[in-house]
DRENLO-50177 format. One record per atom (N, C-alpha, C): residue number from 1; x, y, z; residue in one letter. Coordinates in Angstrom, 1 decimal. Atoms other than C-alpha are relative to their C-alpha. Layout:
REC loza u v w vexnu
REC NUM X Y Z A .
...
//
This chain:
REC loza u v w vexnu
REC 1 0.3 0.5 -1.3 X .
REC 1 -8.7 -1.1 -10.7 X .
REC 1 0.7 -1.3 0.4 X .
REC 2 -0.7 1.2 -0.5 X .
REC 2 -7.0 -3.7 -8.6 X .
REC 2 -1.0 -1.1 0.4 X .
REC 3 0.9 0.9 -0.6 X .
REC 3 -10.2 -5.4 -7.4 X .
REC 3 0.2 -0.1 1.5 X .
REC 4 -0.3 0.3 -1.4 X .
REC 4 -9.4 -7.0 -4.1 X .
REC 4 1.5 -0.3 0.2 X .
REC 5 -1.4 0.1 -0.3 X .
REC 5 -5.9 -6.6 -2.7 X .
REC 5 0.2 -0.8 1.3 X .
REC 6 -0.2 0.7 -1.3 X .
REC 6 -4.9 -9.3 -0.1 X .
REC 6 1.1 0.6 0.8 X .
REC 7 -1.0 -0.4 -1.0 X .
REC 7 -2.9 -8.3 3.0 X .
REC 7 0.1 -1.1 1.0 X .
REC 8 -0.2 1.0 -1.0 X .
REC 8 -1.5 -10.4 5.8 X .
REC 8 -0.6 0.7 1.3 X .
REC 9 0.8 -0.6 -1.1 X .
REC 9 -4.0 -9.7 8.6 X .
REC 9 0.8 0.2 1.3 X .
REC 10 -0.7 0.0 -1.2 X .
REC 10 -1.6 -10.4 11.4 X .
REC 10 1.3 0.8 -0.1 X .
REC 11 -1.2 -0.8 0.2 X .
REC 11 1.2 -8.2 10.0 X .
REC 11 -0.4 1.5 -0.1 X .
REC 12 0.2 -1.4 0.3 X .
REC 12 1.5 -4.4 9.8 X .
REC 12 0.0 0.8 1.3 X .
REC 13 0.0 -0.9 -1.1 X .
REC 13 1.3 -1.4 12.0 X .
REC 13 -1.2 -0.2 0.8 X .
REC 14 1.1 0.2 -1.0 X .
REC 14 -0.8 -1.8 15.1 X .
REC 14 -0.6 1.4 0.3 X .
REC 15 0.7 -1.2 -0.4 X .
REC 15 -3.4 0.9 15.6 X .
REC 15 -0.9 -0.2 1.2 X .
REC 16 0.7 0.2 -1.3 X .
REC 16 -4.8 -0.6 18.8 X .
REC 16 -0.8 -1.3 -0.1 X .
REC 17 0.6 1.3 -0.1 X .
REC 17 -6.7 -3.6 20.0 X .
REC 17 -1.4 -0.1 -0.7 X .
REC 18 1.4 0.0 0.6 X .
REC 18 -10.3 -2.8 18.8 X .
REC 18 0.1 0.4 -1.4 X .
REC 19 0.0 -0.3 1.4 X .
REC 19 -10.5 -3.0 15.1 X .
REC 19 -1.3 -0.3 -0.7 X .
REC 20 1.3 0.3 0.6 X .
REC 20 -14.1 -2.9 14.1 X .
REC 20 -0.8 1.4 -0.2 X .
REC 21 1.0 -1.1 0.2 X .
REC 21 -16.7 -0.5 12.7 X .
REC 21 0.6 1.4 -0.1 X .
REC 22 -0.3 -1.5 0.0 X .
REC 22 -16.5 3.3 13.2 X .
REC 22 1.3 0.3 0.5 X .
REC 23 -1.4 -0.3 -0.6 X .
REC 23 -13.4 3.2 15.4 X .
REC 23 1.1 -0.4 -1.0 X .
REC 24 -1.0 0.4 1.0 X .
REC 24 -11.5 1.3 12.8 X .
REC 24 0.1 0.9 -1.2 X .
REC 25 0.1 -1.0 1.1 X .
REC 25 -12.6 3.6 10.0 X .
REC 25 0.7 1.3 0.4 X .
REC 26 -0.7 -1.2 -0.4 X .
REC 26 -11.5 6.6 12.0 X .
REC 26 1.5 -0.1 0.2 X .
REC 27 -1.5 0.2 -0.1 X .
REC 27 -8.1 5.1 12.8 X .
REC 27 0.7 -0.1 -1.3 X .
REC 28 -0.6 0.1 1.3 X .
REC 28 -7.5 4.2 9.2 X .
REC 28 0.0 1.4 -0.7 X .
REC 29 0.0 -1.3 0.6 X .
REC 29 -8.5 7.7 8.1 X .
REC 29 1.1 0.9 0.6 X .
REC 30 -1.1 -0.8 -0.7 X .
REC 30 -6.1 9.2 10.7 X .
REC 30 1.4 -0.5 -0.5 X .
REC 31 -1.3 0.6 0.5 X .
REC 31 -3.3 6.8 9.4 X .
REC 31 0.3 0.6 -1.3 X .
REC 32 -0.2 -0.6 1.3 X .
REC 32 -3.8 8.1 5.9 X .
REC 32 0.4 1.5 0.1 X .
REC 33 -0.3 -1.4 -0.3 X .
REC 33 -3.8 11.7 7.2 X .
REC 33 1.4 0.2 0.5 X .
REC 34 -1.3 -0.1 -0.6 X .
REC 34 -0.7 11.2 9.3 X .
REC 34 1.1 -0.2 -1.0 X .
REC 35 -1.1 0.2 1.1 X .
REC 35 1.2 10.0 6.2 X .
REC 35 0.0 1.1 -1.0 X .
REC 36 0.0 -1.2 1.0 X .
REC 36 0.2 13.2 4.4 X .
REC 36 -0.5 -0.4 -1.3 X .
REC 37 0.6 0.4 1.3 X .
REC 37 -1.7 11.3 1.7 X .
REC 37 -1.3 0.8 -0.2 X .
REC 38 1.2 -0.7 0.4 X .
REC 38 -4.5 13.2 -0.1 X .
REC 38 -1.2 -0.9 -0.1 X .
REC 39 1.1 0.9 0.0 X .
REC 39 -7.7 11.5 0.8 X .
REC 39 -1.4 0.7 -0.3 X .
REC 40 1.3 -0.7 0.4 X .
REC 40 -10.3 14.2 -0.2 X .
REC 40 -0.6 -0.8 -1.1 X .
REC 41 0.8 0.8 1.1 X .
REC 41 -13.0 12.4 -2.2 X .
REC 41 0.1 -1.5 0.2 X .
REC 42 -0.1 1.5 -0.2 X .
REC 42 -12.0 9.0 -0.8 X .
REC 42 -0.8 -0.4 1.3 X .
REC 43 0.8 0.5 -1.1 X .
REC 43 -14.3 7.0 1.4 X .
REC 43 0.6 -1.3 0.4 X .
REC 44 -0.6 1.2 -0.5 X .
REC 44 -12.9 4.3 3.7 X .
REC 44 -1.1 -0.7 0.9 X .
REC 45 1.0 0.8 -0.8 X .
REC 45 -15.3 1.6 5.1 X .
REC 45 0.7 -1.3 0.5 X .
REC 46 -0.6 1.2 -0.6 X .
REC 46 -14.4 -1.3 7.4 X .
REC 46 -1.1 -0.9 0.5 X .
REC 47 1.0 0.9 -0.6 X .
REC 47 -16.4 -4.4 8.2 X .
REC 47 0.7 -0.7 1.3 X .
REC 48 -0.5 0.6 -1.2 X .
REC 48 -16.0 -6.5 11.4 X .
REC 48 1.0 -1.2 -0.3 X .
REC 49 -0.9 1.1 0.4 X .
REC 49 -13.9 -9.1 9.5 X .
REC 49 1.4 0.5 -0.3 X .
REC 50 -1.3 -0.5 0.4 X .
REC 50 -11.0 -6.8 8.8 X .
REC 50 0.1 0.3 -1.5 X .
REC 51 0.0 -0.3 1.4 X .
REC 51 -12.1 -6.1 5.2 X .
REC 51 -0.3 1.5 -0.1 X .
REC 52 0.2 -1.5 0.2 X .
REC 52 -11.7 -2.5 4.1 X .
REC 52 -0.4 0.2 -1.5 X .
REC 53 0.3 -0.4 1.3 X .
REC 53 -13.3 -0.9 1.1 X .
REC 53 0.3 1.5 -0.2 X .
REC 54 -0.3 -1.4 0.3 X .
REC 54 -11.9 2.3 -0.4 X .
REC 54 -0.6 0.3 -1.3 X .
REC 55 0.7 -0.4 1.2 X .
REC 55 -13.9 4.2 -2.9 X .
REC 55 0.1 1.5 -0.2 X .
REC 56 0.0 -1.4 0.3 X .
REC 56 -14.2 7.6 -4.6 X .
REC 56 1.0 0.3 -1.1 X .
REC 57 -0.9 -0.4 1.1 X .
REC 57 -11.7 9.5 -6.7 X .
REC 57 1.3 0.6 0.6 X .
REC 58 -1.3 -0.5 -0.4 X .
REC 58 -8.0 10.0 -6.2 X .
REC 58 0.6 0.8 -1.1 X .
REC 59 -0.6 -0.9 1.0 X .
REC 59 -5.9 12.7 -7.9 X .
REC 59 0.8 -0.8 -1.0 X .
REC 60 -0.9 0.7 0.9 X .
REC 60 -3.4 10.2 -9.4 X .
REC 60 0.0 -1.5 0.4 X .
REC 61 -0.1 1.4 -0.2 X .
REC 61 -2.8 6.5 -9.8 X .
REC 61 1.0 -0.3 1.2 X .
REC 62 -1.0 0.2 -1.1 X .
REC 62 0.2 6.8 -7.4 X .
REC 62 -0.7 0.2 1.4 X .
REC 63 0.7 -0.3 -1.2 X .
REC 63 -2.0 8.4 -4.7 X .
REC 63 -1.0 -1.1 0.4 X .
REC 64 0.9 1.1 -0.2 X .
REC 64 -4.6 5.7 -5.1 X .
REC 64 0.7 -1.2 0.6 X .
REC 65 -0.8 1.2 -0.4 X .
REC 65 -2.0 2.9 -4.7 X .
REC 65 0.5 0.3 1.5 X .
REC 66 -0.5 -0.3 -1.4 X .
REC 66 -0.5 4.6 -1.6 X .
REC 66 -1.1 0.0 1.0 X .
REC 67 1.2 0.1 -1.0 X .
REC 67 -3.9 4.9 0.1 X .
REC 67 -0.3 -1.4 0.2 X .
REC 68 0.3 1.5 -0.1 X .
REC 68 -4.6 1.2 -0.6 X .
REC 68 1.1 -0.6 1.0 X .
REC 69 -1.1 0.6 -0.9 X .
REC 69 -1.2 0.3 1.0 X .
REC 69 0.0 0.6 1.4 X .
REC 70 0.0 -0.6 -1.4 X .
REC 70 -1.5 2.7 3.9 X .
REC 70 -1.1 -0.6 0.9 X .
REC 71 1.0 0.7 -0.8 X .
REC 71 -4.8 1.1 5.0 X .
REC 71 0.2 -1.5 0.1 X .
REC 72 -0.1 1.4 0.0 X .
REC 72 -3.9 -2.4 4.0 X .
REC 72 1.2 -0.5 0.9 X .
REC 73 -1.2 0.5 -0.8 X .
REC 73 -0.5 -2.6 5.8 X .
REC 73 -0.2 0.4 1.5 X .
REC 74 0.4 -0.2 -1.4 X .
REC 74 -2.3 -2.3 9.2 X .
REC 74 -0.4 -1.3 0.6 X .
REC 75 0.4 1.2 -0.6 X .
REC 75 -2.6 -5.1 11.6 X .
REC 75 -1.5 -0.1 0.2 X .
REC 76 1.4 0.2 -0.1 X .
REC 76 -6.1 -6.5 11.5 X .
REC 76 -0.7 0.1 -1.4 X .
REC 77 0.5 -0.1 1.3 X .
REC 77 -6.7 -5.7 7.8 X .
REC 77 0.4 -1.2 -0.8 X .
REC 78 -0.3 1.2 0.8 X .
REC 78 -7.0 -8.8 5.7 X .
REC 78 -0.1 0.2 -1.5 X .
REC 79 0.1 -0.3 1.4 X .
REC 79 -7.9 -7.3 2.4 X .
REC 79 -0.6 1.4 -0.2 X .
REC 80 0.5 -1.3 0.3 X .
REC 80 -8.7 -4.0 0.7 X .
REC 80 -0.7 -0.1 -1.4 X .
REC 81 0.7 0.0 1.3 X .
REC 81 -11.4 -3.7 -2.0 X .
REC 81 0.2 1.4 -0.6 X .
REC 82 -0.3 -1.2 0.7 X .
REC 82 -10.4 -1.1 -4.5 X .
REC 82 -1.2 0.5 -0.8 X .
REC 83 1.1 -0.6 0.8 X .
REC 83 -13.2 1.1 -5.7 X .
REC 83 0.4 1.5 -0.3 X .
REC 84 -0.5 -1.4 0.2 X .
REC 84 -11.0 4.2 -6.3 X .
REC 84 0.2 0.2 -1.5 X .
REC 85 -0.3 -0.4 1.4 X .
REC 85 -11.0 5.9 -9.7 X .
REC 85 1.0 1.1 -0.1 X .
REC 86 -0.9 -1.1 0.2 X .
REC 86 -8.5 8.3 -11.1 X .
REC 86 -0.2 0.5 -1.4 X .
REC 87 0.1 -0.6 1.3 X .
REC 87 -8.4 10.7 -14.1 X .
REC 87 1.3 -0.2 -0.8 X .
REC 88 -1.3 0.0 0.7 X .
REC 88 -4.7 10.3 -14.9 X .
REC 88 0.2 -1.3 -0.7 X .
REC 89 -0.3 1.2 0.7 X .
REC 89 -3.2 7.8 -17.2 X .
REC 89 1.2 -0.8 0.5 X .
REC 90 -1.2 0.6 -0.6 X .
REC 90 -0.5 6.6 -14.8 X .
REC 90 -0.1 -1.5 -0.1 X .
REC 91 0.0 1.5 0.0 X .
REC 91 0.5 2.9 -15.1 X .
REC 91 -0.1 -0.5 1.4 X .
REC 92 0.2 0.6 -1.3 X .
REC 92 -0.6 0.7 -12.3 X .
REC 92 1.3 -0.7 0.4 X .
REC 93 -1.2 0.7 -0.6 X .
REC 93 2.2 -0.6 -10.1 X .
REC 93 -0.4 -1.5 0.3 X .
REC 94 0.2 1.4 -0.5 X .
REC 94 2.6 -4.3 -9.2 X .
REC 94 0.1 0.2 1.5 X .
REC 95 0.0 0.0 -1.5 X .
REC 95 2.1 -5.1 -5.5 X .
REC 95 0.8 -1.3 0.3 X .
REC 96 -0.9 1.2 -0.4 X .
REC 96 4.7 -7.4 -3.8 X .
REC 96 -0.2 -0.1 1.5 X .
REC 97 0.0 0.3 -1.4 X .
REC 97 4.2 -9.1 -0.5 X .
REC 97 1.3 -0.5 0.5 X .
REC 98 -1.4 0.4 -0.5 X .
REC 98 7.5 -9.3 1.5 X .
REC 98 -0.1 -1.3 0.6 X .
REC 99 -0.2 1.3 -0.6 X .
REC 99 8.6 -12.8 2.4 X .
REC 99 1.3 0.0 0.7 X .
REC 100 -1.2 0.2 -0.7 X .
REC 100 11.3 -14.0 4.7 X .
REC 100 1.2 0.0 -1.0 X .
REC 101 -1.2 -0.1 0.9 X .
REC 101 14.7 -13.1 3.2 X .
REC 101 0.0 1.1 -1.0 X .
REC 102 0.1 -1.2 1.0 X .
REC 102 13.4 -10.2 1.0 X .
REC 102 0.8 1.2 0.5 X .
REC 103 -0.6 -1.3 -0.2 X .
REC 103 15.4 -7.0 0.8 X .
REC 103 -0.5 0.8 -1.2 X .
REC 104 0.4 -0.8 1.1 X .
REC 104 14.6 -4.1 -1.4 X .
REC 104 0.9 -0.2 -1.2 X .
REC 105 -0.9 0.3 1.0 X .
REC 105 17.7 -5.0 -3.4 X .
REC 105 -0.5 -1.3 -0.8 X .
REC 106 0.5 1.2 0.6 X .
REC 106 16.4 -8.5 -4.0 X .
REC 106 -1.3 0.2 -0.8 X .
REC 107 1.3 -0.2 0.7 X .
REC 107 12.9 -7.3 -4.9 X .
REC 107 0.3 0.8 -1.3 X .
REC 108 -0.3 -0.7 1.2 X .
REC 108 14.4 -4.8 -7.3 X .
REC 108 0.6 -0.9 -1.1 X .
REC 109 -0.6 0.9 1.0 X .
REC 109 16.4 -7.5 -9.0 X .
REC 109 -1.1 -0.9 -0.6 X .
REC 110 1.1 0.9 0.5 X .
REC 110 13.3 -9.7 -9.3 X .
REC 110 -0.9 0.8 -1.0 X .
REC 111 0.9 -0.8 0.9 X .
REC 111 11.2 -6.9 -10.9 X .
REC 111 0.6 0.7 -1.1 X .
REC 112 -0.7 -0.9 0.9 X .
REC 112 13.7 -4.8 -12.7 X .
REC 112 1.3 -0.6 -0.7 X .
REC 113 -1.2 0.7 0.5 X .
REC 113 16.6 -7.2 -13.3 X .
REC 113 1.3 0.6 0.5 X .
REC 114 -1.1 -0.7 -0.6 X .
REC 114 18.9 -4.9 -11.3 X .
REC 114 -0.3 0.3 1.4 X .
REC 115 0.2 -0.4 -1.4 X .
REC 115 19.2 -4.7 -7.6 X .
REC 115 0.3 1.4 0.3 X .
REC 116 -0.4 -1.4 -0.3 X .
REC 116 20.7 -1.3 -7.8 X .
REC 116 -1.1 1.0 -0.2 X .
REC 117 1.1 -0.9 0.1 X .
REC 117 17.3 0.1 -8.6 X .
REC 117 -0.9 0.0 1.2 X .
REC 118 0.8 0.1 -1.3 X .
REC 118 16.1 -0.6 -5.0 X .
REC 118 -0.5 1.3 0.5 X .
REC 119 0.3 -1.3 -0.5 X .
REC 119 16.0 3.1 -4.3 X .
REC 119 -1.4 0.5 -0.6 X .
REC 120 1.3 -0.3 0.6 X .
REC 120 13.1 3.5 -6.8 X .
REC 120 -1.2 -0.6 0.7 X .
REC 121 1.1 0.7 -0.8 X .
REC 121 11.0 1.0 -4.8 X .
REC 121 -0.1 0.7 1.3 X .
REC 122 0.1 -0.8 -1.3 X .
REC 122 11.9 2.8 -1.6 X .
REC 122 -0.7 1.3 -0.2 X .
REC 123 0.6 -1.3 0.2 X .
REC 123 10.9 6.2 -3.0 X .
REC 123 -1.5 -0.2 -0.3 X .
REC 124 1.4 0.2 0.3 X .
REC 124 7.7 4.7 -4.4 X .
REC 124 -0.9 -0.4 1.2 X .
REC 125 0.7 0.4 -1.1 X .
REC 125 6.7 3.5 -1.0 X .
REC 125 0.1 1.0 1.2 X .
REC 126 0.0 -1.1 -1.0 X .
REC 126 7.3 6.8 0.9 X .
REC 126 -1.4 0.5 0.1 X .
REC 127 -0.5 -0.1 -1.4 X .
REC 127 5.9 7.8 3.4 X .
REC 127 -0.1 -1.3 0.8 X .
REC 128 0.2 1.3 -0.8 X .
REC 128 5.0 4.2 4.4 X .
REC 128 1.3 -0.5 0.5 X .
REC 129 -1.3 0.5 -0.4 X .
REC 129 8.7 3.3 4.4 X .
REC 129 0.8 1.2 0.4 X .
REC 130 -0.9 -1.1 -0.6 X .
REC 130 11.1 5.4 6.5 X .
REC 130 1.4 -0.2 -0.3 X .
REC 131 -1.4 0.4 0.2 X .
REC 131 14.3 3.5 5.7 X .
REC 131 0.0 -1.2 -0.9 X .
REC 132 0.0 1.1 0.9 X .
REC 132 15.2 1.1 2.9 X .
REC 132 0.3 -1.4 0.6 X .
REC 133 -0.2 1.3 -0.7 X .
REC 133 16.3 -1.6 5.4 X .
REC 133 -1.1 -0.4 1.0 X .
REC 134 1.0 0.2 -1.0 X .
REC 134 13.1 -1.4 7.4 X .
REC 134 -1.3 -0.5 -0.7 X .
REC 135 1.2 0.6 0.6 X .
REC 135 10.7 -3.8 5.6 X .
REC 135 -0.3 -1.2 0.9 X .
REC 136 0.3 1.2 -0.8 X .
REC 136 8.9 -6.7 7.3 X .
REC 136 -0.8 -1.0 -0.8 X .
REC 137 0.8 1.0 0.7 X .
REC 137 7.4 -10.0 6.3 X .
REC 137 -1.5 0.3 0.1 X .
REC 138 1.4 -0.3 0.1 X .
REC 138 3.8 -9.6 5.2 X .
REC 138 -0.3 1.4 -0.5 X .
REC 139 0.2 -1.3 0.5 X .
REC 139 4.2 -6.0 4.2 X .
REC 139 -0.2 0.0 -1.5 X .
REC 140 0.3 -0.1 1.4 X .
REC 140 2.8 -5.1 0.8 X .
REC 140 0.6 1.3 -0.5 X .
REC 141 -0.7 -1.1 0.6 X .
REC 141 4.9 -2.8 -1.4 X .
REC 141 -0.4 0.3 -1.4 X .
REC 142 0.3 -0.4 1.4 X .
REC 142 4.3 -0.8 -4.6 X .
REC 142 1.3 -0.2 -0.8 X .
REC 143 -1.1 0.2 1.0 X .
REC 143 6.6 -1.8 -7.5 X .
REC 143 -0.4 0.7 -1.2 X .
REC 144 0.4 -0.7 1.2 X .
REC 144 6.2 0.9 -10.1 X .
REC 144 0.3 -0.7 -1.3 X .
REC 145 -0.3 0.6 1.3 X .
REC 145 6.0 -0.2 -13.7 X .
REC 145 1.3 0.4 -0.5 X .
REC 146 -1.3 -0.2 0.5 X .
REC 146 9.3 -0.4 -15.4 X .
REC 146 -0.1 0.7 -1.4 X .
REC 147 0.1 -0.8 1.2 X .
REC 147 9.3 2.4 -18.0 X .
REC 147 1.4 0.3 -0.7 X .
REC 148 -1.3 -0.2 0.6 X .
REC 148 13.0 2.3 -18.7 X .
REC 148 0.5 -1.2 -0.7 X .
REC 149 -0.6 1.2 0.7 X .
REC 149 15.0 0.1 -21.0 X .
REC 149 1.1 -0.6 0.8 X .
REC 150 -1.0 0.7 -0.7 X .
REC 150 17.1 -2.5 -19.5 X .
REC 150 1.3 -0.1 -0.9 X .
REC 151 -1.3 0.1 0.8 X .
REC 151 20.8 -2.5 -20.6 X .
REC 151 0.4 -1.5 -0.1 X .
//
């Protein structure tokens, strides 16, 4: 489990002006559905402060992480409390918050030692990312664990 994952509350995809209670919960559930992420068995709860709690059971570690990022990278969400369990033995990814000047190439170089592996980060963040050049300050990205040997 990640515990609590911080997000930049004023960054992210806007789902509308009112972001409280039942309406926020429904909008976040729709966001996850619209991305084609499997949320059966996952509960999403939102308080009036922009804190989201996700709980239940996800099929894989990857799906768990993508759900956390899908709901967290929404304007108005300040943090996501992770209460999701999985049965698989997948390695947890690192989470990286994009800062001014970041590119997927630079992020790849930081985490993997090679900028040329940026495509792995892009693929790991689909469907949230549509294009490798379309990242924004405050966005949180999945950085899969490095299971390959560096040359």
